[in-house]
TORGU-887322 format. One line per 3 residues: their letters; for each residue z, x, y of C-alpha. Coordinates in Angstrom, 2 decimals, m for minus. Last residue first. Layout:
A	Z X Y ~ ...
***
This chain:
LAL	30.75 25.13 14.54 ~ 29.75 27.57 11.78 ~ 32.88 28.15 9.68
APA	34.17 24.73 10.76 ~ 31.45 23.18 8.61 ~ 33.36 24.00 5.37
EVL	31.57 22.37 2.40 ~ 28.26 22.22 4.29 ~ 28.83 25.78 5.53
QKV	29.40 27.12 1.99 ~ 26.31 25.29 0.68 ~ 24.17 26.69 3.53
TRL	25.47 30.20 2.73 ~ 24.57 29.79 m0.97 ~ 21.11 28.58 0.06
FDA	20.54 31.71 2.15 ~ 21.77 34.05 m0.59 ~ 19.58 32.28 m3.18
GDS	16.48 32.52 m0.97 ~ 16.97 36.21 m0.41 ~ 17.75 36.81 m4.13
GDI	14.59 35.00 m5.18 ~ 12.44 37.18 m2.97 ~ 10.97 35.87 0.28
ARH	7.74 36.81 2.06 ~ 5.01 36.57 m0.58 ~ 7.31 34.36 m2.67
DCT	6.95 31.49 m0.19 ~ 10.17 29.54 m0.64 ~ 11.05 25.89 m1.33
LTL	14.79 25.20 m0.92 ~ 16.34 22.16 m2.59 ~ 19.63 20.67 m1.37
TLT	21.62 18.01 m3.23 ~ 24.60 16.43 m1.45 ~ 27.74 15.17 m3.15
PRV	30.40 12.67 m2.07 ~ 33.36 13.35 m4.39 ~ 34.79 11.62 m7.46
VLE	37.54 13.47 m9.31 ~ 37.98 14.62 m12.91 ~ 40.99 16.91 m13.31
GDV	41.17 20.49 m14.58 ~ 41.70 21.97 m11.15 ~ 38.72 20.00 m9.82
AHA	36.07 18.72 m12.26 ~ 33.53 16.69 m10.31 ~ 32.24 13.13 m10.67
RDE	29.55 12.01 m8.25 ~ 29.41 9.86 m5.13 ~ 25.97 10.22 m3.60
ISG	24.76 11.82 m0.36 ~ 21.00 11.42 m0.25 ~ 18.58 14.30 m0.65
VAL	17.72 17.17 1.68 ~ 14.59 19.29 1.15 ~ 14.73 22.66 2.93
IAV	11.51 24.48 3.88 ~ 10.63 28.17 3.64 ~ 7.98 30.73 4.60
QPP	6.67 29.11 7.77 ~ 2.92 29.61 8.29 ~ 2.58 27.02 6.90
NLV	4.86 23.96 6.35 ~ 5.80 24.38 2.70 ~ 5.90 21.32 0.45
AVF	9.26 19.63 m0.12 ~ 10.78 19.25 m3.61 ~ 12.96 16.22 m4.22
QEI	16.56 15.15 m4.94 ~ 18.71 12.04 m4.52 ~ 16.14 9.85 m2.80
GYM	17.98 6.82 m1.42 ~ 15.50 6.33 1.41 ~ 17.99 7.63 4.03
GLN	18.31 10.79 1.94 ~ 14.68 11.68 2.49 ~ 15.43 14.67 4.75
SIT	12.82 17.37 5.38 ~ 14.17 20.42 7.22 ~ 11.69 22.98 8.55
FTG	11.92 26.65 9.55 ~ 10.38 28.87 12.26 ~ 8.90 26.19 14.55
EEL	6.87 27.65 17.41 ~ 4.80 24.54 18.21 ~ 5.25 20.81 17.70
DTL	6.99 19.79 20.93 ~ 4.66 22.08 22.92 ~ 1.72 20.01 21.70
QLK	3.20 16.99 23.47 ~ 4.70 14.02 21.64 ~ 4.00 10.53 22.98
GER	2.79 8.72 19.86 ~ 5.61 6.16 20.10 ~ 7.05 7.27 16.76
ARS	7.00 10.92 17.82 ~ 8.45 10.05 21.23 ~ 11.50 8.40 19.67
VLD	11.93 11.18 17.10 ~ 11.76 13.86 19.79 ~ 14.23 12.12 22.12
ARV	16.74 11.39 19.36 ~ 16.48 14.96 18.06 ~ 17.08 16.49 21.49
DAI	20.17 14.34 22.10 ~ 21.53 14.92 18.59 ~ 20.98 18.68 18.91
ERV	22.98 18.65 22.13 ~ 25.76 16.74 20.39 ~ 25.74 19.18 17.47
SRR	26.14 22.06 19.91 ~ 23.17 24.27 20.68 ~ 22.78 28.03 20.34
EAF	21.73 28.07 16.66 ~ 19.19 25.29 17.37 ~ 17.27 27.55 19.76
RIV	14.32 25.14 19.72 ~ 14.42 21.74 18.02 ~ 10.83 21.34 16.80
PVM	8.75 18.24 16.18 ~ 7.35 17.97 12.63 ~ 4.99 14.98 12.32
LGN	4.10 13.11 9.12 ~ 1.42 10.48 9.49 ~ m0.03 8.15 12.11
RTA	2.59 5.41 11.85 ~ 5.29 8.06 11.97 ~ 7.47 9.85 9.40
VAI	9.48 12.64 11.03 ~ 10.03 16.13 9.53 ~ 12.50 18.04 11.72
GVN	11.44 21.56 12.71 ~ 14.15 24.13 13.38 ~ 13.52 26.85 15.95
ATP	16.16 29.35 14.83 ~ 16.10 32.46 17.01 ~ 15.44 36.14 16.35
YRH	12.21 35.58 14.38 ~ 10.80 37.44 11.39 ~ 7.02 37.82 11.28
IKG	5.79 38.85 7.81 ~ 2.28 40.28 7.59 ~ m0.66 39.53 5.27
EVF	m2.54 37.47 7.78 ~ 0.52 35.48 8.89 ~ 3.65 34.79 6.83
HAN	6.21 33.26 9.19 ~ 9.98 33.81 9.26 ~ 13.51 32.47 9.31
VPR	14.06 33.04 5.59 ~ 14.01 36.84 5.91 ~ 16.51 36.53 8.81
HRM	19.44 35.44 6.67 ~ 22.55 35.35 8.88 ~ 20.71 33.72 11.79
LAA	19.15 31.27 9.33 ~ 22.62 30.23 8.13 ~ 23.66 29.28 11.67
AVL	20.48 27.23 12.05 ~ 21.19 25.51 8.73 ~ 24.65 24.51 9.97
RTL	23.28 23.11 13.25 ~ 20.58 21.15 11.44 ~ 23.17 19.84 8.97
VDS	25.27 18.43 11.80 ~ 22.20 16.70 13.23 ~ 21.14 15.47 9.77
VTP	24.58 13.88 9.26 ~ 23.85 11.91 12.42 ~ 25.16 12.39 15.94
KTE	25.61 9.26 18.08 ~ 23.87 9.79 21.41 ~ 26.18 9.43 24.41
GER	26.08 6.23 26.48 ~ 29.80 5.55 26.33 ~ 31.75 8.63 25.32
LRE	31.81 9.94 21.80 ~ 35.05 11.26 20.34 ~ 35.04 8.99 17.29
VMA	31.45 9.99 16.50 ~ 32.40 13.67 16.44 ~ 35.27 13.02 14.01
ERT	32.92 11.00 11.79 ~ 30.41 13.90 11.68 ~ 33.09 16.38 10.71
ALL	34.46 14.05 8.02 ~ 30.98 13.59 6.54 ~ 30.40 17.34 6.33
QTA	33.95 17.86 5.06 ~ 33.39 15.58 2.07 ~ 29.81 16.73 1.40
DAT	30.58 18.73 m1.77 ~ 27.41 20.71 m2.32 ~ 24.68 20.66 m4.94
VTL	22.25 23.56 m5.23 ~ 18.52 23.87 m5.87 ~ 16.05 26.78 m5.69
QFV	12.28 26.38 m5.64 ~ 9.43 28.86 m6.04 ~ 6.18 29.31 m4.17
PAE	2.98 31.32 m4.58 ~ 0.99 30.04 m1.56 ~ m2.26 28.14 m2.22
WAE	m0.36 24.85 m2.24 ~ 0.61 25.43 1.40 ~ m3.02 25.81 2.47
TLR	m3.69 22.39 0.96 ~ m0.69 21.17 2.93 ~ m2.20 22.37 6.20
RAI	m5.64 20.91 5.51 ~ m4.33 17.56 4.34 ~ m1.92 17.21 7.26
TKR	m4.70 18.18 9.68 ~ m6.99 15.53 8.22 ~ m4.15 13.00 8.31
VST	m3.63 13.60 12.03 ~ m7.38 13.48 12.73 ~ m7.34 10.03 11.18
LEV	m8.79 9.56 7.73 ~ m11.10 6.58 7.33 ~ m9.75 4.04 4.87
VEV	m12.19 2.61 2.34 ~ m11.06 m0.75 0.99 ~ m12.78 m1.58 m2.28
ETP	m14.76 m4.80 m2.10 ~ m14.10 m7.80 m4.36 ~ m11.41 m9.72 m2.47
VPE	m10.99 m13.21 m3.95 ~ m12.18 m15.79 m1.47 ~ m9.50 m17.99 0.11
PTP	m10.11 m21.68 m0.52 ~ m10.76 m23.45 2.75 ~ m8.33 m24.59 5.43
AAA	m9.94 m26.55 8.28 ~ m11.27 m24.31 11.02 ~ m9.07 m22.24 13.32
PAA	m9.03 m19.29 10.92 ~ m5.60 m17.67 10.32 ~ m5.10 m14.03 11.39
AAP	m3.66 m14.28 14.85 ~ m2.37 m17.81 14.26 ~ 0.09 m16.50 11.68
TAV	1.91 m14.53 14.39 ~ 3.62 m11.36 13.09 ~ 0.44 m9.30 13.29
ARE	m0.27 m10.66 16.75 ~ 3.21 m9.68 17.90 ~ 2.65 m6.15 16.62
VDE	m0.63 m6.10 18.57 ~ 1.07 m7.20 21.79 ~ 3.91 m4.70 21.26
AVI	1.39 m1.85 21.02 ~ m0.04 m2.57 24.47 ~ m3.05 m4.64 25.53
RGD	m3.94 m4.16 29.19 ~ m3.89 m7.40 31.21 ~ m4.08 m5.57 34.53
PGT	m0.83 m3.75 33.71 ~ 0.46 m4.57 30.21 ~ 0.96 m8.03 28.68
GSI	m2.42 m8.17 26.93 ~ m3.65 m11.39 25.30 ~ m5.12 m10.73 21.88
AAL	m8.35 m12.13 20.43 ~ m10.57 m9.32 21.75 ~ m8.30 m6.78 20.05
EIG	m9.41 m8.01 16.63 ~ m6.65 m7.23 14.09 ~ m7.37 m5.38 10.83
RER	m3.84 m3.94 10.55 ~ m4.88 m0.26 10.75 ~ m7.45 m0.90 13.49
AIR	m5.01 m2.98 15.51 ~ m2.28 m0.35 15.13 ~ m4.64 2.42 16.29
RAL	m5.96 0.40 19.21 ~ m2.43 m0.41 20.38 ~ m1.51 3.30 20.20
PSA	m4.54 4.24 22.31 ~ m3.59 1.64 24.93 ~ m5.84 m1.38 25.37
KVP	m8.33 m2.75 27.89 ~ m11.05 m4.88 26.28 ~ m14.30 m4.98 28.24
EGA	m15.79 m8.45 28.89 ~ m18.90 m9.02 26.76 ~ m17.86 m12.40 25.45
PRV	m15.37 m14.08 27.76 ~ m11.64 m13.35 27.29 ~ m8.77 m15.04 25.36
PTA	m11.09 m16.32 22.65 ~ m10.93 m20.11 22.21 ~ m7.90 m21.86 20.73
GEV	m8.54 m24.20 17.81 ~ m5.13 m23.63 16.29 ~ m2.62 m22.29 18.78
GES	m2.59 m19.15 20.89 ~ m0.36 m16.10 21.19 ~ m2.12 m13.73 18.86
SDD	m5.46 m15.31 19.65 ~ m6.94 m17.76 17.17 ~ m9.78 m16.67 14.90
DRE	m13.15 m18.44 15.10 ~ m15.12 m15.49 16.34 ~ m17.65 m14.62 19.00
TPV	m15.52 m12.10 20.84 ~ m17.56 m8.96 20.33 ~ m15.72 m5.90 21.69
TEA	m16.95 m3.92 24.66 ~ m15.09 m0.63 24.88 ~ m13.42 0.11 28.20
APP	m10.73 2.43 26.82 ~ m13.32 4.17 24.66 ~ m12.48 3.99 20.93
EAE	m9.68 6.32 19.87 ~ m10.21 9.75 18.35 ~ m7.85 10.05 15.40
AQS	m4.58 11.91 15.93 ~ m3.32 14.29 13.10 ~ m5.15 15.61 9.90
MQD	m7.22 14.81 6.52 ~ m10.42 15.35 4.51 ~ m14.00 14.80 5.60
SQE	m14.75 11.19 6.61 ~ m15.16 8.26 4.22 ~ m18.25 6.17 4.73
PEA	m18.30 2.48 5.55 ~ m21.54 0.79 4.39 ~ m24.55 m0.08 6.54
PRE	m23.89 2.90 8.77 ~ m23.26 2.43 12.51 ~ m25.74 4.47 14.53
PAT	m23.98 7.41 16.12 ~ m22.54 6.86 19.60 ~ m24.34 8.72 22.34
PAA	m21.95 10.96 24.23 ~ m21.06 9.38 27.57 ~ m23.49 10.05 30.37
NPA	m21.86 10.62 33.74 ~ m23.47 14.03 34.00 ~ m26.71 14.71 32.11
GGN	m26.65 16.75 28.94 ~ m26.05 20.13 27.33 ~ m22.68 20.71 28.96
GSS	m23.88 23.85 30.70 ~ m26.95 22.11 32.08 ~ m24.95 19.12 33.26
AAA	m22.31 21.43 34.75 ~ m24.97 23.36 36.65 ~ m26.48 20.14 37.94
LLE	m23.03 18.83 38.81 ~ m22.20 21.99 40.78 ~ m25.51 21.75 42.62
SVD	m24.86 18.08 43.44 ~ m21.31 18.75 44.64 ~ m21.69 17.65 48.25
EGE	m18.22 17.02 49.68 ~ m17.61 13.47 50.92 ~ m13.86 13.59 50.20
AGI	m12.77 17.12 49.40 ~ m12.95 18.33 45.81 ~ m12.32 17.50 42.15
VAV	m15.15 17.62 39.59 ~ m15.05 16.23 36.06 ~ m15.56 17.03 32.36
TTG	m16.77 20.63 32.56 ~ m16.74 22.03 29.01 ~ m14.26 24.84 28.33
VDV	m13.11 23.43 24.97 ~ m15.85 21.32 23.40 ~ m15.95 17.58 24.09
EGE	m15.64 14.53 21.85 ~ m15.95 11.17 23.60 ~ m15.27 9.71 27.01
PVV	m16.49 9.55 30.62 ~ m17.89 13.11 30.63 ~ m19.02 14.21 34.12
IEL	m16.49 12.15 36.09 ~ m17.33 12.88 39.72 ~ m15.66 13.23 43.09
LVG	m12.05 12.86 41.93 ~ m10.56 13.51 45.36 ~ m8.28 16.41 46.24
DAE	m5.39 18.44 44.86 ~ m5.92 20.84 41.96 ~ m5.09 21.37 38.28
AEV	m5.01 17.69 37.36 ~ m2.83 16.91 34.35 ~ m3.93 16.17 30.80
EQT	m2.16 13.26 29.07 ~ m1.51 13.58 25.36 ~ m2.82 12.41 21.99
VKD	m1.44 14.72 19.34 ~ m2.33 17.21 16.59 ~ m6.10 17.31 16.00
TDL	m6.61 16.63 19.69 ~ m6.94 13.37 21.63 ~ m7.04 13.75 25.41
EYL	m5.85 11.14 27.91 ~ m7.00 11.61 31.50 ~ m5.82 12.71 34.96
PEG	m2.01 12.82 34.84 ~ m0.76 14.26 38.19 ~ 0.14 17.98 38.22
KTV	m2.05 18.70 41.24 ~ m2.54 15.49 43.17 ~ m5.46 13.12 42.85
ADG	m7.21 10.81 45.31 ~ m9.47 8.29 43.62 ~ m13.22 8.37 44.31
KSK	m14.25 8.22 40.64 ~ m11.47 6.56 38.68 ~ m8.15 7.99 37.51
LWR	m6.36 7.53 34.17 ~ m9.53 8.38 32.29 ~ m9.77 7.35 28.65
VIT	m9.85 8.76 25.12 ~ m11.39 12.15 25.84 ~ m11.75 13.74 22.41
GAE	m10.93 17.40 21.87 ~ m12.70 20.58 20.84 ~ m12.11 24.16 19.69
MGQ	m8.32 24.20 19.21 ~ m7.34 27.22 17.07 ~ m4.18 27.98 19.04
GLR	m3.22 25.04 21.18 ~ m4.06 23.16 24.33 ~ m7.41 24.76 25.08
PLK	m8.35 22.96 28.29 ~ m11.41 20.75 28.92 ~ m12.73 21.89 32.28
VET	m12.16 20.24 35.65 ~ m14.52 21.96 38.09 ~ m13.06 22.54 41.54
AM	m14.82 21.73 44.81 ~ m14.24 23.93 47.84
***
């Protein structure tokens, strides 16, 4: 019996998603659990798996924005008659099957979208891109013709399309090195670095002075970021700051690095700090909490979010049960999450259930800053760089590596004394990591 493939609800509050491209074609055999299509939500772009075995009998919605619960395809036995099912799906979806949503007429001038978020809907994977241009391809030489005939569909990964759009590169002028000539992110990066990709083939002419203001459309990622951080500014917050002697923190990390075996992930100062903060959260439950609809939810485990800067905006993947993990285990999880965040391969589950967030700008040389809350969490820790500073010790002036930590708290859930106790514990653990490890 045929099975309708409906757009799933992949997260709380999700009402719609954008089908970027199908990974299977009509008539292909599919296996339950096998990636079926790529779906762009307001948080991530991820692959959606088939929920049944069989043959992909029909693709009802080839691409575009779709409401949750809408039938997007039908899986069944080969040769099975699904005309009645398709008719019902067409009626329920508000349109005929196999018809992609009609693209809106392109405005004469670019218009800015509503405010900000997390993974912009990509153009269709088989989009036709005009190739009548004088630019060289990313791998060509002066005077080279376009790498594909006019009208031929351009195959590119979602990440490649994003980079090309951000850098102003025409995909039609790039040679793809992926399967079946598909353009991947590395191809676009190579085009950016190759002068021929942006230089006109004709004889050099004086460059016109730019006169138009660049209007940048907000991606879904940036829209979500804007919405969430606007919510954060509505909370009554306060900040607390301490400085800590980082001598033992650095020594602990160096000792761990020296004991590494070949192939093991090298722990960073942030990894050690994540473990120490998790231990402190278990001693100060009021800080390890959410504020939701006028109620405080305090959690029994430390799911620590790590702020990661990506090409598409700030992402906060979560290290679950951080208080139960060793520093080496945290390093392994962190390395995997950061790598996938920067490659655009995070899943929704990687971003959910965080109870506390650490934002570290020390690698940029920032000594101290104030981080904005990550709702519904009630606190976030801003970590600055480790700097050599003068300290008075037993009446003598000595120079010690010093770390500045700033805690932002939601006063609806945390009192000043709660935040101060937590930050004092973090300072003690930074100065004596053995107390927690």
